[in-house]
N, C-alpha and C positions, 0 to 999 in steps of 0.2 A: 326581354323576355326571360320566364324563368326556364331553365332547363336545356337552355340553349348551349351552353358550354362554355361560359366566361371563366367559371372558376378552373375548368380544365385545363383550358387554353393557357391562363394564368399561371398554372400549377407546372405547367409544361416549359413554359419560358423561365419560370424562376430556377426550378432545376437544372435546366441548360446553362444558365449564365450567372446563377448567382455566385459561383466560385471565384470570379474575377473581380468581385468587389470586398473592400474592407469589413463593411457591415451588411448584414443582409438578414431579413425578417420577413417571413410569410403570416401575416394576420389572418385567420380565417374568422367566419360569422362575426363581422363587426356591429351589423344590426343587431343580433340576437345580444351578444355582451355588452353592446352599450346602453341598451334597455335595463339592464340589471342595476341595481344602487350601487352608486360611485362606478358607474361603468367606464364613463370615457376617461376619468382618472386613472382608473386601473388601466385601461388599453394605452394609453399613452406611456405611463410608467413603465409598462411591459415591453414597448417598443424601444424606449431608450435603455432599460435594463439588457435587452440582446443586444442592441448596437454596440453599447460601451463597455459591456461585460462586467456591471456592478449593480447592485440592487439600488433601485430608487422609489423613495415614495413622495412624491412632489406632490401637494395637494393645491397648490396655487395656480391661478388661471394662466400665467407667463412661465415659461421655462426659464431657469436662472441664466443669468448671463455666461457664466463658466462653462456651463453645459452646451449653451449655443456655440459657443468658440470651439469647443471641441467637434461639435456637428459639421460646421464648416470646413473643419479640416479634413472631413472623411468622405471618400466615397462610396454611396451607399445603395443597396437595392431593396426595395420595400413593396410588399405586395398588401394594399388594404382590401379586402374581399368582402363582397355584399354592403356595401356604404348603400344606404337608402335616407341619409339625411345630411344636410348642407354642415349643418351644425358638428358633423362627425369629423369634417374635414377641418372646418373653422377651427375646432379646440387644439389642433396641431400646429395652429400658424404661428410663428417664431422659430417652429421646429423642423416640420417634415418639408416645408418649403426652403430651406436655408441649409442644404448640405453641401459637401464639396464639389469641384467640378467633376463632371462625369456619372453623377448619381442619378439614379433610376427609379421612380414611384409608379407603380401600376395599381390602380382605382379600378374595381369591377363594382358593377352599379346597373338596376335595372332603369334608372330615371338619368336620361341624359343630360337634363337640364342642371344638376348637380354639379357634373363636370363643367359645364358652360361657365356656370356662375362661378366655380372655383377658377376659371382661366387655365384649364390644362392645356399644357403643348399641343398633344393630339389625341382624337378620339377615334377610337376602332369599334365599328358596329358590327357584333358578331352576327353573320347570316346563317341561315338554317343551312342544311345539308341539300345537295342538289339531288336530282331525282336516282341517279346512279349510287351516291353514297348512301342515301337514305335507304334504296331497296336491299343495299348489302348488309347495312346494321339491321335493318327489320328482319333480313333472311338469317343472320348470325343467331338473333334470339330466337326465332320460330323455329329455325331447322337447326341450329348450331352449327353452320356452315354458312358461308357467304353465297351461297346460291341456292336455290328452291328448286322443287320436281316442275316439270315441265307444265302438268296440268294445274298446278297451283300458282304458275305465274302471273296470271292477270290479278286473281284475288289477290296476290301478295303486291302486286302494284297498286292496285285499290286501296289495299288497307295502309300503306306504308303513305297515299297521299293524303289522309286523314291528319296524320301526324305534323304535316307542313313544316317538313324537314327539322323538327324540334327532337335531337339524341334521346332525351329523357322520355318523350311519348314513343319514339320509335322502339326504346326498348322494352317499355311498358306494355305496348301494343303486340310487339312481338311475341313476347313471353307468354302474352294471353293465349295466343294462336299455337304453342308448341304442342305438340301431339294431338292436336283435334283432329277430328274427321272432316272430311270434305261438307257432308251437309251442316256440320257446327262451324265452321268457317262461314257458310252462306248465311246462317242465323246471325253472326255477330257481325256480319257485313252489314246486313240488314238494320241492326241496333245502330251503327257507325251513320248511315245514313239520315237518320232523324238527328244527328248534331251538326249544329252551325259551323260553319267553315272556321269563325273564330273563336271557339269553345275549345280550346286546348285542354280543361278541366274536364268536359265530356269524354275526351279521347283517354285519358288517364282514367277515369271512372272505369273503363270498360274491364281494366284489369281488377279493380277493387269487386265490381258486379258480380264476376266469376267465383269470389271466393266464398268458401264455406260459413253458415253463421261465425262459429269458433273462429275461422282465420278475419272475418270481418272484425270481431270485437278485439283481436289482436292488434291489427292494423289500427283502429282508432285508438287504443289505449296508447301505442306508441307515438302516433300522430299528436296526440293531447297532452302525454305525460310522458314518454320514457324516450323521446328522440336525443340520442348520446349517451344512453346510460349503458352500465357494464351489462352485456348478455346473462352473465350468471345471476347477477342481482335480479333482473326482471324476470328469468326462468322462476326463481326462487320465491318471489312476491305472488306469479301469476298461475304456478303449477298447480294443477287440482287432482281429485280423483277420476276425473272424467274425460281429461284433454292433456295432450303432451304440447307443451310450448315448445319445446325443441322443435318438433315436426312444424306446428305453426310457423317459426321463424324461417324453417328451411325452405316452406311453400314462398313466403313472402320473398325471400331471395331469390328464388327461382323464378318469380313472376316480376323480379326487378323494381318490388315496391321498397324495399330496403336493402341495404349494405350493411356486412358487418366487417369492420376494420379493426385491427388490434383488439378484438372483443367487445367493441362498441357498437350498438345499434345507429345505423344513421341513415335516416331518410331525408332526402331531398326536400327543400323548403318548398316547393312547388306542390309536392305529394303530403307533405305536412298541410297546407292551407286545404288543401282539397279535403283531408280528413276532418279538420276542424270543422270546415264547411256544411259537411256531411251532418256532422254532430249539431250545429247551429240550425240545420234544416229540420232537426227533430220536431221542434218548437221556436221559432224566429222570435217571438215577442214575448214567450215566457221560459225563461231561463231555468224554472223550477220542474219543468216536466221534461229537459235534456237528460240524459243517461250520464252525460260528465261536465264537468265544469271546472275551467283553470282561469278563466278572464276574471280580475279581481274585482270589476265591477258587479259582472252577474253573480258571484260569489257573495260579495256584501249584500246585493240585493235579496238573495234569498235567506241568508243569516240575519240580518237585521229585521227584515219584516216575517221572520218566521214562515218562511212560505214552501218550506220543505214537503217534499213528496216522494213516495217511494219509487218513482221514475230514476231519482237520482242513484248512480250506482258507485261514481268516483267525484272527490272534490279535492283539487291541489291551488291552494292558496299562497300567494307570494305576499308577505306580510308587509314588506319593503314598500309595496306600492299604496298601501292602505291608511287610514287613520285610524285610531282607537275604536275599537266595538266592544259594547257591553253585550254579551250572549244571554238569552234567555236559558234558563235550565232545561228546558224542554226542545233546544234548538234543532236536535236531532231525533226526536221521537217518530216523526213521521217518515224518517228515512230508513227505513226496514232493510232495503237491498243496499245498502252502502257498503262497500267492500274495500275501499281505498280512500284515507283521509290523510292530507298532508297540509300542514300548517307550516311553511318554511320560510326563510330568508335568503334572496340571492344577494349576490353582490360580492364586493371586496373590500373588507372593513374589520375592523375588530369586534366579533361576536358578543365579548363580554360588556360591551358597552351599550347592545342593543336590549331594550326593555319588550317584553309579551306587547302585542298590541291588543290581543283579545282577551278580554275579562270576564270571569264567571263571578260575579261579585254574590249571585244568591245559590251558585253552586251548579253542579251538572247531574241531571236525574237519570240520563239515560244515553246509551252508546249502543249503536247497533249488532247483534249478535254475530251478523255476517263479516263484520270488520277482519279483512287478512292483513291489512297495513295500516299502522296508525303512526305517523309522525308530527309531533306538535312542540314547535318551538317555544320554549318559557311556558308550557303547560302550569296553571295557575294554581291548582289543587293539590292537597296533599296525597289524594290518593284517586283512583279510577271511581266512576259512580259504584256504590254496593251491588245493584243487581245488574252490572254488566257482566256477559258472560264471554271469556275470552276463548271458547272452544275453537273458533277459527282463527285466532291471531297467529300471523308467523311472524312478523316483524314488529318490534315497538323502539319507537325513538322518540325520548323526552329530553333533548338536550338544553340545558340552562331553565329546568324546570323547579316548581316549587314542590316536588313529589317527596313524600317522606318514606312511602313504601307503595309499591303498584298498586296492589290492592290490600283490602283490611280482610284478616282471617287467611283462611286457605280457599284458593280456587285452582281448579284443573285448567291448563293451557297447552295441551299435548301437540299443540302444531308449531309451538312458539320457538323458533330456531335463534333468533337475533334480539339482543337487548342492548341497547345505547342509553345511558341514562349521564351521560358526561355532562360536568359541570353542574349538577343538581346537588348542591352544597347542603340541603337538607334532608338528603336521602340517610336513612338509618338501617334499613332492613333490605334485602335482596331477594329474588324468587329462590325457591326451595327445589331440589330434583324432584320431589314428589308433585310438585305443581308444574313445573316445566321440563318432562323426561329426556326432551329432545333437543333443549338448547345447545347450541353450537359454538356461541361467541357471547361474551358478556362486556360492555365497556362501562366502566367506572371511573374512567378520566376526572381527576379534580372534583371528585364526590368528597368535598371535604370534611363532612359530617359523619362520614360511614368509618365507626370505629370497632366493627366486628363482624368478622367472618364466618358464618357457620361451620362447624366440622362435617355438617352432612355434603359440604360443597364436593368431596370427594366421590359423589356417589352420582353426579353428571357423568353419566356413561359415553356422551358426545359432546361434552365442551371441549373445544380446540382451543379457544382464544379468553385469556381471562386478563383485562386491564383493567389496574388499580393505580395506576400513575399519578402522581398527585393527590390520593388518598391522606390527608396530613394527620388524621386522627387514628389512623390505622398503627397500632403498636404492634403488634404480633400477629403470626399467622396462627391458624388453628392447629396445636400442636398432632403429631402422629397422622398427618393427611396423607393418604395414599391414592393416587391419582391412578386410574386404570387406564382411559384414553389417552392418547397422546395429545399434550397441552403445552400453550405459551403462556408465560405468566410474566406478567411487566408490574413492578413495583417501583416505576422511576420516581422519586421525587417522594417516597413516602417518607417524611424526614423525622417521623417518630418511629420507625421500625429498625429496632437496634439489635434484635436477635435473628439472627438467620433463620429463614422458614425451615421447621423440622418437618419435612415433606419427604415423602417417596413415591416412587412409581415411575410412571412413563411421561415424565415433565422433560421438553425437549429444549426448552428455552428459557432462561431466567434471568431476567433484567432488575438488576438492584442498584442500579448508577445513581449516585447522588443521596444514598441513604446513610445512615450512622452507624451501621452494622459495625461490629467490631472485632468479629471472628467468624470464618468460614470453617464449622465444625466438623469432627470426623464423621457424621452422619451425612455427609454430601454423598458418600460411597454409596448411598440407598438411591441413587439417582443415575442409575447406569447407563441410560439413553439420553443424557443431558448432552446436547452438541453445542449450545452458546451459553456463557455466562458471562454478564457483563457487570463489573462493579467498578467502573472509571469514577473517580472523583468520590471514592466513600474514604476519605480523610480519615475517619477514625478507626479503619480496619487495621488490627494489630498482628493477627496470627491468621494462615492461613494454612489449613491442615493437608497434611502429605495423602490425605486420602485421595485428594482431588487427583493426584497421579493413578487411580484405580480407575477412573472415567474414561473408559476405552472409545465410547462415542464422542468424547468433548474435541471439537473442532475449533472453538473460538474461545479466548479467555481475554476480557478486555480489562486493563487495569490502569488506565491513563491518570496519571498525577497519584498514582499511589507507589510511594517508593519501594522500591527493592528492599529496604533495610528493615522494613516493618514484616517482613512475610517470611516466616522460618519456615521455610523448606529447604531440606537438604540438597544440596548439589546433584547427589547420588540419584534423587527422588526426583528433581527436576527433570535431568537429562533422560531418566526413565519415560516420562510423560511426553517429555518435547520430542522424542525419538520416532 
């Protein structure tokens, strides 16, 4: 059963005993990770790399003999969490069952037959909490203490009974009763009476049912798309003028529907399954009438057959799970309410070897104006549709695309904060400040065809990061560019950038590693806020101006494999800067 505490118990055991083993590794989410393209290969390499302290990239079914010999001499402790298929264990055959004496492997799963078939030494079936334990956990969530008021004791015992000792259900249920009046307790208990004894989803749904409309939508967005994502990124995408995502996340945390750990949103897989089931129940047999689509079969059904409707608000499609599709130019015409669109590739492999599987042989005529988030791996056209109005667009990601410019002519995208066009080799023009006044980050990594950066780039008042690494055609930076906002500029491996950028203003980081720059000029003193200057492997560098000693904010100057003999800085100036 999900939510019973298998992962928690395995984690406690691992933390308590792992220090006694030569090699140790806790592999979380085996089920989810193995379903990604190349997932099993990546997981096995991950285990081997962690245990042996080296980076392995083994693609063959069998582990090489020399690695197996090393493993047989090691005492290891491994946890494989949430295994749901026999093949996930079988793939490790020849490795994980042939460690040194005293080794231990713990596997958590909902399917006991997997362990029996694999020939496990011992099976421990996690039982639910007993009545007293369940009541204490329920009360800790409902009253924020381990006991409850006398007048609510009977009600608390009744409510805890419905969770059947399941810790996750007790937390969600208890949180739903927090700060409720006694009449509200009675109403909620009456709702629980309608749930069958075996329906753990029904118990969990009590917490969902009590959310506001906005909070329900946030919960479903996380369940369908954002489980495991960065909190700030989710807030960035989903925040609007009418609703605070931060407030909604706090509500979900307080109701034990999500956790936030290391700034990542975490939803238990049982709650995620429940959320996705709620969406599927909107229209069981007609995915085109659901609000959210993430299953590749449902998405392909809608796209290939042009069955889109205005009910669809979000689509996420993992391209690694589909065959090639030629989309109709009007495929999005009926999706007037579409706000999130992501065509991505999951997995662990060289993305440069992957081609786009979505083709637009006849072009694309329409994208919805409500789009807030657009991610399209390998976008196959030169520009976005001419009639597209990007007014609501917040984030645009076109990795490995064929785009030459985002749009033709001038368009207004006042909400656009992030543009990522990495590896778009045909790109020749970037958006200008007059079009995207609130842009905060621009990633042009490996846009090898980009030869020109407009001088108006200095007018981006909020631009904090500009990545141009690997832009091989870029020969110079616009002269006399003055940045007002605090900005980090990355020109790593711009192999034709021979002249140090003549820039000034609030540049805090400048990466010129692996460029053919020959001189750091006097004008570097125009960067008073520069904290980091990276010029390692600049083999052509002949002169470093003494003006660098005037940079009071400079904390890091990297000159790896740039010989001191080539740097004409007086000892007096060097000591002054270095003091």
